[in-house]
C-alpha positions in Angstrom: 75.7 91.2 98.9 74.8 94.7 99.4 74.5 96.9 96.3 77.7 98.9 95.9 77.7 102.6 95.5 81.2 102.9 94.0 81.2 106.6 94.1 80.7 106.5 98.0 83.2 103.6 98.2 85.8 105.7 96.4 85.3 108.7 98.6 85.4 106.7 102.0 88.1 104.2 101.2 90.4 107.0 100.0 89.6 109.1 103.3 88.7 106.7 106.1 88.0 109.7 108.4 85.8 111.6 105.8 82.6 112.7 107.6 79.3 111.2 106.5 78.0 114.8 106.0 80.9 115.5 103.5 80.2 112.3 101.5 76.5 113.1 101.5 77.1 116.6 100.2 79.7 115.4 97.5 77.1 112.7 96.3 73.9 114.7 96.9 72.5 111.9 98.9 71.1 111.8 102.5 73.4 111.1 105.3 71.1 108.3 106.4 71.4 106.5 103.1 75.2 107.0 103.1 75.5 105.6 106.6 73.4 102.6 105.8 75.6 101.9 102.8 78.8 102.1 104.9 77.5 100.0 107.6 76.6 97.3 105.3 80.1 97.4 103.6 81.8 97.1 107.0 79.4 94.3 108.2 80.1 92.3 105.0 83.9 92.9 105.2 83.9 94.8 101.9 85.9 97.7 103.5 88.3 96.6 106.3 91.5 97.3 108.1 91.6 101.1 108.1 95.1 102.5 108.4 96.8 105.8 108.7 99.3 106.8 106.0 102.3 107.9 108.1 105.4 109.0 106.1 107.9 106.5 107.9 110.9 108.4 106.5 110.3 111.3 108.9 110.8 108.8 111.7 114.2 107.7 110.4 112.8 104.4 109.1 113.4 102.3 106.0 111.1 100.1 104.1 112.1 96.7 102.8 109.9 94.5 100.7 110.5 90.7 100.9 108.8 88.3 98.5 108.5 84.8 100.0 108.2 81.6 98.0 107.3 78.0 98.9 106.7 78.9 102.6 103.6 76.8 103.1 101.3 74.2 101.4 98.5 73.5 103.8 96.1 76.1 105.0 97.1 75.4 108.6 100.8 76.1 107.8 99.7 79.3 106.3 97.9 80.5 109.5 100.9 79.8 111.5 103.1 81.7 109.2 100.8 84.6 109.3 100.7 84.5 113.1 104.4 84.6 113.2 104.6 87.6 110.8 101.6 89.5 112.3 103.3 89.3 115.7 106.6 90.6 114.5 107.0 94.4 115.6 108.9 95.3 112.5 106.3 93.9 110.0 104.1 96.5 108.6 102.1 94.9 105.8 101.4 91.3 104.5 100.0 90.5 101.2 98.9 87.1 99.8 100.0 86.5 96.2 99.3 84.3 93.2 102.0 83.0 91.0 105.8 82.9 91.6 105.6 84.0 95.3 103.3 83.2 98.2 103.5 86.3 100.2 104.7 89.9 100.2 106.0 91.1 103.5 107.0 94.8 104.2 109.4 95.4 107.1 110.0 98.9 108.5 113.2 99.2 110.3 115.8 101.9 111.2 118.6 100.3 109.1 119.3 97.3 106.9 121.3 95.5 109.8 118.2 95.5 111.9 116.0 94.3 109.1 118.4 91.5 108.4 118.5 90.5 112.1 114.6 90.3 112.2 114.4 88.3 109.0 116.9 85.8 110.4 115.0 85.5 113.7 111.6 84.8 111.6 113.6 82.2 109.6 114.2 80.3 112.8 110.4 80.2 113.5 109.6 79.4 109.8 111.8 76.5 108.6 110.6 76.7 105.0 111.6 80.3 104.9 114.7 79.8 102.7 113.6 81.1 99.2 112.9 84.8 99.1 113.8 88.1 97.5 114.4 91.4 99.3 114.0 94.8 97.6 114.9 98.3 99.3 112.0 100.7 98.8 113.2 104.2 97.9 110.0 106.1 97.5 106.3 105.2 96.9 103.8 107.3 95.0 100.1 106.6 96.2 97.5 107.2 93.6 93.6 107.3 94.3 91.5 104.5 93.1 90.1 106.6 90.3 88.8 103.5 88.4 86.1 103.0 91.1 84.6 106.5 90.6 82.6 108.4 87.9 84.7 111.0 86.1 82.6 113.7 87.9 84.3 113.0 91.2 87.6 111.7 90.0 90.3 114.2 91.1 88.9 114.8 94.4 92.2 113.1 95.8 95.8 113.7 94.8 98.9 111.5 94.8 100.7 111.0 98.1 104.5 110.6 98.1 105.9 108.4 101.0 109.7 108.0 101.8 112.4 109.3 99.8 115.3 111.5 100.9 113.9 113.4 103.9 115.3 114.7 107.1 114.1 113.0 110.3 111.6 115.2 112.1 111.5 116.0 115.8 108.4 114.6 117.1 107.5 115.4 120.9 106.0 113.1 123.6 102.4 114.2 123.0 102.6 113.8 119.2 104.0 110.3 119.7 101.0 109.5 122.0 98.5 110.5 119.3 100.5 108.9 116.5 100.3 105.7 118.5 96.6 106.0 119.0 96.1 106.5 115.2 98.3 103.6 114.4 95.9 101.2 116.2 92.7 103.3 116.0 92.9 105.2 112.7 89.2 105.9 112.3 88.4 106.7 116.0 86.6 109.9 116.9 88.3 112.7 118.6 86.9 111.8 122.0 88.1 108.2 121.5 91.5 109.4 120.3 91.7 111.6 123.3 91.1 108.6 125.6 93.6 106.4 123.9 96.2 109.1 123.9 95.5 110.4 127.4 95.2 114.0 125.9 92.2 116.1 125.8 90.2 116.5 122.6 91.2 120.0 121.9 94.9 119.0 122.1 94.2 116.0 119.9 92.6 118.1 117.2 95.5 120.6 117.3 98.2 117.9 117.1 96.4 116.0 114.3 96.2 119.2 112.2 99.8 119.9 112.8 100.9 116.4 111.9 99.0 116.5 108.6 100.4 120.2 107.8 103.9 118.8 108.4 103.1 115.9 106.1 104.1 113.4 108.7 100.5 112.0 108.4 99.3 112.0 104.7 95.9 110.5 105.0 93.7 107.7 106.2 92.6 104.7 104.0 90.7 101.5 103.9 91.8 98.1 102.5 89.2 96.6 100.3 88.1 92.9 100.0 89.1 92.4 96.4 87.4 89.1 96.2 84.0 90.4 97.2 84.3 93.5 95.1 85.6 91.5 92.1 88.7 93.8 91.9 91.8 92.5 90.1 95.2 93.6 91.2 98.6 93.0 89.7 102.1 94.3 90.5 104.1 94.9 87.5 107.9 94.8 88.0 110.2 96.8 85.6 113.9 96.6 85.1 114.7 99.9 83.3 117.7 101.0 81.2 118.8 104.0 79.1 116.8 106.1 81.6 117.0 109.9 81.1 115.5 112.5 83.5 113.1 113.3 80.8 112.0 109.8 80.2 111.6 109.2 83.9 109.5 112.2 84.2 107.3 111.2 81.2 106.9 107.8 82.9 105.8 109.2 86.3 103.4 111.7 84.7 101.8 108.8 82.7 101.3 106.7 85.9 99.9 109.7 87.7 97.3 110.0 85.2 96.5 106.2 84.5 93.2 105.7 86.5 93.9 101.8 87.0 97.5 102.5 88.4 97.3 102.9 92.2 100.7 102.9 93.4 104.3 103.1 92.0 107.5 102.5 93.9 111.1 103.0 92.9 113.3 100.3 94.4 116.8 98.9 94.5 117.2 95.3 94.0 116.3 92.9 91.0 113.8 95.6 89.7 113.9 99.3 89.5 110.2 100.0 89.7 107.1 98.3 91.1 103.6 99.4 89.6 100.3 98.3 91.3 97.4 98.2 88.9 93.8 97.6 90.0 90.6 97.2 87.9 87.1 95.7 88.0 87.8 93.9 84.8 90.9 91.6 84.2 91.0 93.0 80.7 91.7 96.5 81.9 94.7 95.1 83.8 96.1 93.5 80.6 95.4 96.6 78.6 97.2 98.9 81.1 100.3 96.7 81.2 100.4 96.6 77.4 100.0 100.3 77.0 102.8 100.9 79.6 105.2 98.5 77.7 104.4 100.1 74.4 104.6 103.8 75.6 108.0 103.0 77.4 109.6 100.1 75.4 112.8 102.3 75.0 113.5 102.2 78.6 112.0 98.9 79.9 114.7 96.1 79.7 112.5 93.4 81.1 109.4 92.9 83.3 107.6 90.5 85.6 104.1 90.3 87.0 102.3 88.8 90.1 98.7 88.9 91.1 97.5 90.1 94.6 94.9 88.0 96.5 94.3 89.5 99.9 95.7 91.9 102.5 96.3 90.6 106.0 98.0 93.6 107.4 98.7 97.2 106.2 100.4 100.0 108.2 103.1 102.5 107.5 104.8 102.5 110.9 106.1 99.5 112.8 104.7 98.7 116.3 108.3 98.6 117.7 108.5 102.3 117.9 106.0 102.0 120.7 107.5 99.2 122.7 107.7 99.9 126.5 105.1 102.7 126.2 
């Protein structure tokens, strides 16, 4: 396997559209060396599935997380289930899990009724889909993978907040054309985006800058091959009680500054919060979880834990928004 420059991996995975010259300047290495390293990472599938971080709430959408249990045994069954899920226009993300659940599937839909209808339709195609849990995602806080980088470049990226109580934005036809292009080709150059969106490059650049300024687009990221990188990922579920505004603020500040924490979501369902923790050492995961339990034992009523294995799909907008275009 190619030798990993974790600082370069950090910079590029957190900003999939970052120019080689910018990475080169930040790391004080030649652009040729940086390009060779990135090409090798792609070729070996270490960085994969780039995606645009849209804030789906500005589109009037809602995120539902569905945890599936006992849906397959054989590998062939898994492939068929993944095919069904990936082809559903409301499915935005699919993760393989270890432990109590087999898969985590994220649906983005305009309302609970539509989500329920899609889940029922999928159930008709997947006879074993009869044991699952659903949570409504309220808001998600994305944190950079600071555990990958030296302290010298940690802090280059800030948290991104997705969802929450937002007013739906008015998005014009040309903006939707570019959004569609970015959904399917998030790392394409401006000339390619112009071709895919049927707009000229100058218009594409202007619209992209506007969408980012309005925070409809909040960045571009890569998925990482956890197995090849030796990354351990766990999701900690928390049921909270006796929660005051002061303690909630303390908890969010703590998570924001914990370098192994890469995501936190406030939810409605069996759990009040989901916290994703990543590290290159399994011991760091255990240490992080223990520290959270100690620091906030007064507000944690109970907890659960699952491990992530792979990411099959990752997106922040559903394909159905572009049906018929």
